C-alpha positions in Angstrom: 0.0 0.0 0.0 1.5 3.3 -1.0 2.2 5.9 1.6 -0.2 8.8 1.7 1.0 11.8 -0.1 0.5 15.4 0.8 -1.0 17.6 -1.9 1.4 19.9 -3.6 1.0 23.5 -2.5 -1.0 25.7 -4.8 1.1 27.9 -7.0 1.3 31.4 -5.7 -1.0 33.7 -7.6 1.1 35.9 -9.8 0.0 39.5 -9.8 0.9 42.0 -12.4 3.2 44.7 -11.1 1.4 48.0 -10.5 2.7 51.2 -12.0 2.5 53.7 -9.1 1.9 56.5 -11.7 -1.0 54.5 -13.2 -2.5 52.2 -10.5 -5.7 51.7 -12.4 -3.8 50.4 -15.4 -5.3 52.8 -17.9 -4.4 52.2 -21.6 -2.8 55.0 -23.5 -6.0 55.6 -25.5 -8.0 56.3 -22.3 -5.4 58.0 -20.1 -5.9 61.7 -20.9 -9.2 62.3 -22.6 -9.4 66.0 -22.0 -6.0 66.8 -23.5 -6.4 64.3 -26.3 -9.8 65.8 -27.3 -8.4 69.3 -27.4 -5.4 68.2 -29.4 -7.5 66.2 -31.9 -10.0 69.2 -32.3 -7.1 71.4 -33.1 -5.8 69.0 -35.7 -9.3 68.9 -37.3 -9.5 72.7 -37.4 -6.2 73.3 -39.2 -4.5 71.7 -42.1 -1.4 69.6 -41.5 1.1 72.4 -42.2 -0.6 74.8 -39.7 -1.5 72.2 -37.1 2.1 71.4 -36.3 2.6 75.1 -35.2 -0.9 76.1 -34.0 -1.4 72.9 -31.9 2.1 72.7 -30.4 1.0 73.8 -26.9 -1.9 71.2 -26.9 0.5 68.5 -28.1 2.9 69.4 -25.3 0.1 69.3 -22.7 -1.1 65.9 -23.9 2.5 64.5 -23.8 2.9 65.9 -20.3 -0.4 64.2 -19.2 0.7 60.9 -20.7 4.1 61.1 -19.0 2.3 61.8 -15.7 0.7 58.3 -16.1 4.2 56.8 -16.8 3.8 56.4 -20.6 7.0 57.0 -22.6 6.1 59.5 -25.3 
């Protein structure tokens, strides 16, 4: 008769590391809706040549917001 065996311990539940800048795990598309919307509206308003200049501040604000969540832009 074989000796009784003890069950193997359950594997430790692996948790995904949490970014302290983005604890909710937001995706880049959803992280900064206000600055993204303002930037996109500016691009719609101006043609591509003008948009690069006229929307520069909005682009910088959106980049700063994204960096605030830990995204590398």
